[in-house]
Backbone bond lengths (Angstrom), bond angles and torsions (degrees), N, CA, C in turn:
res aa  C-N    CA-C-N  psi(-1)  N-CA   C-N-CA  omega(-1)  CA-C   N-CA-C  phi
1 R - - - 1.455 - - 1.491 110.59 -
2 R 1.312 115.80 132.51 1.442 119.31 179.01 1.534 111.56 -74.06
3 R 1.295 113.24 137.30 1.456 116.87 176.56 1.526 110.47 -80.48
4 A 1.281 115.35 143.10 1.434 119.19 178.06 1.529 109.52 -66.75
5 R 1.285 118.80 131.70 1.423 122.44 -178.29 1.541 108.96 -85.25
6 A 1.340 112.90 128.17 1.477 116.93 -178.08 1.538 109.48 -69.04
7 S 1.293 114.66 140.18 1.481 120.55 179.17 1.498 107.58 -68.77
8 P 1.359 115.41 138.91 1.485 118.11 179.90 1.490 112.12 -62.93
9 Q 1.282 114.95 140.58 1.513 119.95 178.45 1.498 109.36 -92.03
10 A 1.300 114.76 144.32 1.492 118.63 175.84 1.531 109.22 -67.30
11 P 1.283 115.25 141.58 1.475 119.63 -179.65 1.547 110.77 -63.62
12 S 1.275 115.12 146.27 1.454 118.95 177.82 1.500 111.10 -68.14
13 P 1.331 119.08 158.04 1.493 120.78 -178.81 1.545 111.97 -54.07
14 P 1.363 120.87 -44.27 1.453 118.67 177.94 1.542 112.81 -60.57
15 A 1.365 116.50 -38.22 1.445 119.65 178.37 1.513 109.58 -65.34
16 Q 1.302 116.94 -42.59 1.476 120.06 179.58 1.556 109.68 -60.87
17 A 1.310 115.42 -42.25 1.480 119.91 178.93 1.505 111.26 -60.28
18 R 1.377 115.96 -43.56 1.426 117.92 179.99 1.520 111.05 -66.46
19 W 1.320 117.39 -40.92 1.442 120.93 178.47 1.548 111.92 -59.21
20 W 1.347 113.63 -43.85 1.441 119.22 -179.37 1.535 111.65 -65.63
21 Q 1.301 115.86 -40.62 1.457 120.21 177.78 1.501 110.47 -62.21
22 R 1.363 118.83 -45.13 1.489 121.01 179.15 1.534 109.55 -62.54
23 R 1.355 115.65 -40.88 1.447 118.04 -179.24 1.556 111.75 -63.00
24 R 1.302 114.96 -42.83 1.482 117.28 179.66 1.519 112.61 -67.18
25 Y 1.372 114.55 -34.02 1.474 120.18 176.77 1.511 111.26 -60.74
26 R 1.362 113.82 -46.65 1.478 118.00 -179.40 1.526 110.43 -65.31
27 R 1.328 117.02 -39.73 1.473 119.77 -178.27 1.539 110.79 -65.54
28 C 1.343 114.65 -38.81 1.452 118.86 179.44 1.545 112.15 -65.76
29 R 1.365 115.03 -38.43 1.467 118.95 178.46 1.513 109.90 -65.76
30 R 1.350 116.97 -34.72 1.456 118.63 179.11 1.544 110.20 -70.16
31 R 1.334 116.91 -38.53 1.471 120.08 -178.86 1.501 110.78 -67.64
32 T 1.356 118.18 -33.29 1.469 118.76 -172.07 1.474 113.59 -108.91
33 R 1.347 120.10 5.23 1.487 122.46 -172.72 1.518 112.25 -57.82
34 G 1.352 117.03 -41.49 1.464 117.78 -173.15 1.566 113.88 -94.44
35 L 1.303 116.83 0.82 1.434 116.90 -173.01 1.538 112.81 -67.43
36 S 1.353 115.78 -38.55 1.431 116.85 -177.12 1.531 112.88 -72.12
37 L 1.331 118.00 -9.05 1.445 123.96 -179.63 1.513 113.25 -89.36
38 S 1.334 116.36 -18.32 1.472 120.04 -176.07 1.499 113.21 -87.71
39 H 1.327 117.78 -6.60 1.462 123.95 -178.83 1.533 108.27 -135.62
40 P 1.285 118.31 159.94 1.488 119.95 176.97 1.539 110.49 -60.53
41 V 1.324 114.79 145.60 1.432 122.07 176.17 1.501 109.01 -103.76
42 V 1.328 114.93 134.71 1.478 121.60 -177.78 1.526 106.24 -86.15
43 A 1.307 115.76 128.71 1.483 119.61 -174.24 1.535 110.61 -69.33
44 T 1.310 117.52 -40.56 1.448 121.31 -177.04 1.560 109.07 -90.07
45 P 1.337 119.57 123.83 1.430 119.96 178.67 1.564 111.99 -59.02
46 R 1.286 115.06 141.18 1.515 119.88 177.25 1.469 108.74 -123.84
47 L 1.352 116.40 154.57 1.432 120.52 173.77 1.515 110.88 -84.39
48 A 1.326 113.43 132.12 1.464 119.41 178.23 1.564 106.53 -120.47
49 Y 1.295 117.53 147.94 1.415 122.58 178.78 1.526 108.29 -120.42
50 V 1.316 116.84 126.40 1.456 123.28 -174.06 1.515 108.55 -121.79
51 G 1.313 116.15 125.90 1.459 120.76 174.08 1.487 109.85 -85.48
52 L 1.412 116.33 133.95 1.436 120.81 177.81 1.555 108.09 -116.27
53 G 1.302 116.85 139.36 1.475 120.03 176.28 1.517 110.17 -153.08
54 A 1.338 114.56 152.02 1.457 121.98 174.76 1.509 109.61 -159.83
55 N 1.325 115.26 148.49 1.485 118.08 174.88 1.539 111.37 -142.87
56 L 1.317 116.40 20.94 1.475 119.51 173.05 1.520 107.90 -127.04
57 G 1.325 116.02 149.38 1.466 121.94 177.80 1.543 110.98 66.36
58 D 1.331 115.49 -154.38 1.446 120.42 177.65 1.533 107.98 -82.68
59 A 1.312 116.19 83.23 1.473 121.82 -170.97 1.573 112.01 -61.25
60 P 1.325 120.18 -44.35 1.493 118.26 178.13 1.483 112.75 -59.46
61 A 1.306 117.94 -42.20 1.486 122.08 178.75 1.559 109.72 -65.03
62 T 1.284 114.69 -38.77 1.499 117.79 -179.80 1.532 110.85 -64.04
63 L 1.342 116.28 -40.53 1.474 119.27 -178.82 1.509 109.09 -68.62
64 Q 1.346 118.35 -37.55 1.444 119.41 178.35 1.491 112.06 -64.02
65 Q 1.352 117.20 -41.68 1.429 120.45 177.95 1.532 112.41 -67.91
66 A 1.312 116.16 -33.50 1.475 120.12 178.35 1.529 109.77 -64.37
67 L 1.347 118.82 -32.25 1.463 119.45 175.02 1.541 111.85 -65.68
68 V 1.316 117.17 -38.19 1.443 121.27 174.23 1.505 111.22 -62.65
69 D 1.340 115.69 -42.11 1.482 120.13 179.72 1.559 109.56 -65.30
70 L 1.308 117.58 -40.91 1.433 120.23 179.72 1.562 111.60 -59.97
71 A 1.317 114.47 -43.58 1.462 119.41 179.75 1.536 113.23 -67.07
72 A 1.342 116.03 -16.40 1.467 119.81 179.10 1.540 113.24 -87.51
73 V 1.322 117.41 -6.64 1.439 121.05 -178.88 1.543 108.61 -73.64
74 P 1.317 120.54 128.39 1.463 121.78 179.58 1.571 109.29 -60.81
75 G 1.296 114.98 132.37 1.445 119.07 179.52 1.527 112.68 87.40
76 V 1.341 116.39 7.55 1.467 118.02 179.00 1.526 109.38 -129.78
77 R 1.296 117.27 139.81 1.435 123.41 176.20 1.544 109.28 -131.66
78 A 1.286 117.90 119.66 1.469 120.28 176.92 1.510 108.57 -68.49
79 V 1.263 118.48 131.57 1.449 124.27 -178.53 1.540 110.24 -104.73
80 R 1.328 115.21 -60.82 1.480 119.52 -177.98 1.507 109.33 -143.58
81 V 1.348 112.66 162.48 1.478 117.70 175.27 1.512 107.91 -138.67
82 S 1.308 118.31 144.93 1.423 123.96 -178.37 1.528 110.78 -74.26
83 S 1.301 115.67 178.32 1.457 121.31 170.46 1.503 108.61 -64.90
84 L 1.355 115.67 165.92 1.454 122.13 175.55 1.547 106.91 -89.08
85 W 1.339 114.09 134.72 1.472 120.70 178.82 1.526 110.19 -122.48
86 R 1.321 114.07 150.39 1.481 117.28 171.08 1.491 110.33 -116.19
87 S 1.343 116.41 135.67 1.465 120.30 -173.99 1.554 109.19 -136.87
88 A 1.289 112.54 151.18 1.464 119.16 172.92 1.563 108.32 -75.56
89 P 1.357 117.87 143.54 1.469 119.35 178.61 1.501 113.07 -55.37
90 V 1.359 115.06 134.91 1.471 121.09 175.70 1.540 107.82 -110.25
91 Q 1.347 114.72 114.33 1.433 119.40 -176.52 1.531 112.95 56.20
92 A 1.330 115.41 31.68 1.445 122.14 -179.17 1.540 108.78 -142.97
93 Q 1.294 114.31 173.46 1.504 120.31 -175.87 1.526 108.44 -119.18
94 G 1.369 115.26 169.59 1.441 121.18 175.12 1.512 112.63 97.66
95 P 1.353 116.01 -172.06 1.430 119.31 -179.99 1.479 114.69 -72.45
96 D 1.339 117.51 177.89 1.444 121.23 -177.36 1.556 111.01 -61.70
97 F 1.300 115.22 151.42 1.448 122.16 178.45 1.486 111.63 -91.61
98 F 1.301 117.18 150.56 1.462 124.53 165.36 1.502 106.73 -104.99
99 N 1.357 118.02 132.59 1.409 121.88 -172.53 1.548 112.33 -134.49
100 A 1.305 116.73 154.29 1.439 122.08 174.79 1.552 104.23 -157.79
101 V 1.338 113.44 168.89 1.498 122.03 173.10 1.522 106.37 -127.34
102 A 1.331 116.94 134.21 1.461 122.00 176.67 1.487 109.46 -110.17
103 E 1.326 116.70 140.90 1.437 122.51 173.51 1.520 107.99 -104.22
104 L 1.343 116.80 125.70 1.413 123.05 -174.60 1.528 110.01 -122.82
105 R 1.326 116.89 147.55 1.469 121.21 170.79 1.511 106.24 -108.41
106 C 1.333 115.65 120.82 1.460 118.39 -172.51 1.505 113.05 -140.84
107 T 1.308 115.64 160.37 1.443 122.64 176.58 1.492 110.84 -118.60
108 L 1.317 119.12 14.69 1.457 123.49 -178.12 1.540 109.68 -85.08
109 A 1.329 113.91 147.20 1.476 119.33 168.66 1.538 109.58 -69.06
110 P 1.301 118.29 159.16 1.448 119.61 -175.30 1.559 116.86 -53.69
111 M 1.344 115.74 -45.11 1.481 118.18 -176.90 1.572 110.00 -70.33
112 A 1.320 118.33 -33.30 1.421 120.47 177.60 1.546 110.37 -65.55
113 L 1.318 116.94 -42.53 1.475 118.72 176.34 1.541 112.09 -66.30
114 L 1.328 117.99 -39.13 1.425 120.43 176.06 1.505 111.79 -60.71
115 E 1.309 118.37 -43.45 1.478 121.98 -179.77 1.529 110.25 -64.19
116 A 1.367 116.20 -36.39 1.467 118.91 175.82 1.513 111.31 -63.52
117 L 1.345 117.89 -40.51 1.444 121.16 178.53 1.544 111.19 -64.41
118 W 1.329 115.14 -39.69 1.512 117.26 176.72 1.476 112.29 -65.42
119 A 1.372 117.87 -37.24 1.433 118.20 179.04 1.547 112.77 -66.98
120 I 1.369 117.47 -36.78 1.430 119.35 175.00 1.521 112.52 -65.78
121 E 1.335 117.06 -40.92 1.465 120.26 176.62 1.523 110.51 -58.47
122 Q 1.310 116.62 -45.38 1.451 122.03 178.68 1.522 112.64 -61.44
123 G 1.295 116.61 -38.43 1.437 120.83 178.95 1.509 112.42 -65.95
124 H 1.349 118.08 -22.37 1.430 121.16 177.21 1.499 112.86 -100.37
125 G 1.328 115.67 18.06 1.463 119.76 172.74 1.510 114.43 80.62
126 R 1.294 118.69 24.51 1.459 121.18 -178.86 1.525 109.10 -67.69
127 E 1.351 115.12 128.71 1.430 122.33 174.76 1.546 110.70 -124.97
128 R 1.306 116.35 154.33 1.489 119.09 -179.15 1.523 108.31 -130.00
129 P 1.378 115.83 69.41 1.462 119.05 179.69 1.527 114.40 -64.69
130 Y 1.324 115.00 -28.80 1.470 120.82 176.93 1.496 109.44 -161.92
131 H 1.329 118.18 166.82 1.430 123.15 -175.07 1.526 109.15 -62.24
132 H 1.329 118.56 138.19 1.443 125.16 177.62 1.565 113.75 61.36
133 A 1.339 115.77 28.75 1.455 118.31 179.13 1.540 109.31 -72.58
134 P 1.367 116.05 157.27 1.483 117.18 174.01 1.483 112.34 -56.13
135 R 1.335 118.32 153.61 1.458 120.89 -169.39 1.511 111.44 -132.78
136 T 1.340 115.77 135.78 1.454 120.72 170.28 1.531 109.53 -71.08
137 L 1.351 117.28 -34.95 1.441 122.34 176.93 1.536 110.22 -159.36
138 D 1.288 116.63 135.86 1.474 123.62 176.97 1.522 107.88 -129.20
139 L 1.354 117.39 121.86 1.431 121.85 177.97 1.538 106.74 -120.46
140 D 1.334 117.45 120.66 1.419 122.34 -179.04 1.540 108.91 -118.40
141 L 1.329 115.00 129.77 1.468 121.21 174.75 1.550 107.07 -80.49
142 L 1.327 115.56 108.24 1.459 120.87 -175.55 1.518 112.62 -86.19
143 L 1.336 116.29 -51.66 1.410 122.67 -176.82 1.517 109.85 -144.28
144 L 1.344 117.05 145.41 1.456 121.66 176.60 1.533 105.06 -137.53
145 G 1.323 117.11 97.22 1.457 119.20 -174.83 1.507 110.74 54.66
146 D 1.277 115.34 -136.39 1.497 120.97 176.45 1.518 111.66 -103.62
147 E 1.359 115.58 21.63 1.475 121.25 -176.07 1.540 109.49 -65.43
148 V 1.339 112.88 133.71 1.494 122.41 174.14 1.533 104.46 -120.26
149 L 1.344 113.71 123.71 1.484 118.17 -173.97 1.537 108.43 -148.21
150 D 1.284 115.25 138.41 1.514 121.62 179.43 1.492 107.68 -139.53
151 T 1.373 116.42 96.47 1.449 120.11 177.89 1.510 107.18 -132.32
152 P 1.335 118.73 168.64 1.487 120.81 177.93 1.556 112.33 -59.01
153 R 1.308 117.30 -27.57 1.480 119.01 -177.10 1.555 114.12 -98.61
154 L 1.296 116.98 -22.59 1.445 117.32 -174.49 1.532 109.54 -153.33
155 T 1.343 113.21 134.08 1.460 120.49 174.51 1.530 106.91 -122.58
156 L 1.325 115.49 128.98 1.483 120.91 178.78 1.539 106.65 -132.81
157 P 1.385 112.84 135.29 1.458 128.07 -6.88 1.545 111.37 -61.89
158 H 1.315 116.27 168.43 1.468 119.06 -179.62 1.523 108.09 -59.80
159 P 1.327 116.94 132.74 1.476 120.76 -170.69 1.456 116.14 -64.51
160 R 1.366 119.29 -19.08 1.484 122.61 -176.82 1.516 113.47 -118.42
161 L 1.328 118.16 9.11 1.449 117.15 -174.96 1.575 112.76 -61.31
162 H 1.333 116.20 -32.87 1.422 118.28 -179.10 1.542 114.44 -81.39
163 Q 1.330 117.01 0.45 1.393 122.92 -179.59 1.549 112.71 -108.51
164 R 1.310 118.56 0.99 1.443 122.76 -175.66 1.525 109.88 -122.78
165 A 1.343 115.49 118.44 1.444 120.77 179.34 1.515 110.70 -62.32
166 F 1.357 116.87 -38.85 1.497 118.73 -178.36 1.523 112.38 -69.62
167 V 1.319 118.41 -7.10 1.452 121.04 172.48 1.532 110.28 -101.87
168 L 1.350 115.92 -46.05 1.462 120.39 -174.19 1.518 112.31 -64.57
169 R 1.316 118.81 -44.62 1.436 119.69 -173.79 1.528 113.71 -71.99
170 P 1.371 119.32 -43.00 1.462 117.06 172.18 1.554 112.36 -63.48
171 L 1.334 117.76 -37.33 1.439 120.36 179.43 1.517 110.60 -63.89
172 L 1.303 118.85 -43.86 1.455 121.88 -178.46 1.541 110.88 -73.05
173 E 1.309 116.43 -21.38 1.452 119.93 173.40 1.548 110.48 -64.00
174 L 1.349 115.50 -39.25 1.477 121.01 177.80 1.489 112.26 -81.16
175 W 1.280 117.01 -36.45 1.495 122.98 -174.75 1.542 110.09 -137.04
176 P 1.318 115.17 82.39 1.491 118.06 -175.52 1.509 114.15 -58.71
177 E 1.329 117.39 -29.30 1.448 120.97 -178.20 1.562 111.87 -97.88
178 A 1.357 115.93 27.28 1.448 118.77 -174.27 1.533 110.05 -57.35
179 V 1.375 113.61 138.26 1.403 121.60 -178.33 1.532 108.94 -124.09
180 H 1.310 115.13 126.34 1.455 123.44 174.86 1.560 108.05 -84.04
181 P 1.323 116.45 131.14 1.512 117.17 -178.19 1.497 114.95 -56.01
182 R 1.373 117.89 -24.46 1.442 120.88 -178.54 1.503 113.17 -113.37
183 L 1.331 119.26 -25.75 1.451 120.07 -173.95 1.509 113.09 -104.38
184 G 1.345 115.41 -13.21 1.488 116.77 -178.81 1.557 110.50 88.74
185 R 1.297 116.12 -148.58 1.479 121.90 -173.56 1.520 108.62 -68.07
186 L 1.358 116.44 124.38 1.404 121.03 -175.62 1.513 111.36 -74.28
187 A 1.319 119.83 -23.80 1.469 121.56 179.46 1.490 111.91 -58.74
188 L 1.306 116.27 -26.38 1.511 120.73 179.39 1.517 111.29 -71.22
189 C 1.343 117.18 -12.97 1.465 121.19 177.57 1.528 113.90 -85.56
190 L 1.311 115.88 -10.45 1.501 118.69 -175.39 1.545 113.02 -60.16
191 P 1.357 122.00 -43.88 1.410 120.10 -179.26 1.560 113.58 -55.66
192 A 1.306 117.73 -29.88 1.469 121.08 -174.84 1.554 110.40 -73.57
193 V 1.381 116.94 -19.57 1.437 118.26 -177.68 1.569 111.26 -116.25
194 A 1.302 114.77 16.40 1.493 118.98 -178.25 1.531 115.20 -62.75
195 D 1.348 114.95 -21.29 1.471 118.80 -176.91 1.542 111.79 -88.08
196 Q 1.352 118.24 -0.04 1.462 120.38 -178.16 1.508 107.93 -88.14
197 A 1.417 115.00 128.73 1.427 121.13 -177.83 1.529 112.73 -65.30
198 L 1.297 116.17 124.15 1.481 121.96 -175.09 1.540 109.64 -154.73
199 E 1.318 116.11 132.20 1.471 121.62 -179.59 1.508 110.62 -127.27
200 R 1.321 116.79 126.35 1.459 120.42 173.39 1.502 111.01 -81.34
201 L 1.312 117.73 125.94 1.485 121.92 -175.23 1.548 108.89 -92.81
202 P 1.328 114.25 149.78 1.502 117.95 177.94 1.556 111.47 -69.72
């Protein structure tokens, strides 16, 4: 006699979350797999600092997933991440932003890392209908070792990192003695951004 087959049970919410995270991880690896091959690879790992921001949808969850996506990029290893901060838009529109800075150890050349950041943004539905539009995800390459670069596609260090409290304070949380190759100690720039609304979240 055949035994009755039990009907499959729906996965629990935690199981669904793990499945979705694994699925996004695999998709991110497919999107970024060839990026490190199109540009020179640096033999010695360097520390890179990436600013993360979002003000559409579930922004904190988006930033958390973006960290997973960053760690999936070949040649990149996420090391540390700052606290989560909330900031009022600066020269932008929409609701408040959620921000953080990630410290990465990577062997990618600058343009390869930039292209990986763009691919992750696109995977999260980033659109650019106009300048300073609200964003599902914004990833900015702030610093890459002591690299100084000025091209139409990428400027290093980021040209406005010393003018934004939502970048400076998370960055200095990770690297209190941060040094800008041209400006010197970034902590000295804090008084100039003291009037920008920013809240560190628990």
